C-alpha positions, 0 to 999 in steps of 0.5 A: 102870979109873978112878982119882977122887978125891972130896973130901966134905965136911960141915958142921952149925952148932947155933943153939945150943951143943952141949954133948957129941956122939956121932957116926959117920961113914960115908964111907970107902970100902972095899976091895973086888974093884971098888975100891981105895981109896989116900991117904984123908985124914980131918979132924974139927972140932972137935978129937975123939977118934975111931977106926976100925971097922966095922960089923956089915956091913963098912962102914968108918966114923969114931966118936968125940966131941966133949967140949967145948962147940961151936956148929959140927961138920964132917967132911971125908974126901976121896982116890983111888979105883981103881974098875972093877977087876972086875965084882963086888964081893965073894963072898958064901957063901949062909949070908950072904946070909940078911939081904939075901934078906927085906924089911925097914924101909923095902923091905917091900912092900904090896898095889902092888909086890905087884901090880907083881911079878907081871906082871913076876916072873922065867920058870923058868930064868931067871939071877937077874943078867939078871932084874934087870937087865931089873927095872931097864930096866923100873923106869926106865921106869915109875917117875920121877925127881923131888926134893921129893917122898919124903923119908928116911923114904918107904918103898918102897912109898910112892915107889911108889905115888907113881910119882916120887922120887930114887935112894933110892927106886929103890933101896929099889923095886928091892931090894923087888923083888928080895927078892920075887923071891928074889934075895938084894939090898942097899942101897948108899950112894955116889958118881958122877963127875959128881954134887954129891951122895952116891948110892944103888943097889942089888946082887944076889948072883947066883952068889955073887957081887954087882953092882951096879945103879944103876936112878936111871941106868939103868946097871951100876955101873962105873969111874964109881962110888964105894961107900961102904956097904951094908945092908938099906936106908938106916938100915942106911949113913947117912954121918952119925948123931950123938947130940948133947947140946944144940944146938938145931936144926940147918943141915946143909950138903955140899959133893961132889966126884968127878972123875977124879984128874990 
């Protein structure tokens, strides 16, 4: 178990004044079996009317509105999270797993991923968790990490065919392959100690429990990871999403720190 301190700051500058904006921020660690957040502090600038809630996947979120003209928008979330409390994130009955069993959005496999799956499909009787771990090792070997090759809109199939990508691509590809094997799998957004940017990994359901696997780093999710949200693919759990009236072009800066507390 570890206590991790995190500090996430996003600043958006507009080239023209924004008359109004509506925002949703998903940068609040949820309380799960594996982690427990405490002392979470949230700041939004300019001053805005906002409230806490949850989305349809159970992810904590802050949503609100800036009603005055402004040329900058920022939010700052920081706090402490105890991690590694258990080996799994949550328990879920089979009825709740259904939406994570089938292809969706950016995780839909094409000919390339389908052909690859046929070479690595699980043998009869192999437990889902054991195969998912072996898949993580294999994917780490067969796919290469490289920035600037893919975008947030790149599908699992496109990334696989290109052979290179970032954590979002590793996660989308692994989710797609797990679902081909009939294993419920979901995409996860979070943070990792020592990295200055957000991270992505996978959770698979085995025996009614969700376990985290990080294919980018070829490791089970443990006490160095802080989870922020999960969904069917990356589009279900963006850290920031909004609707702006005016504003022109945007320039976004993100500062993130995750380290052991005290």
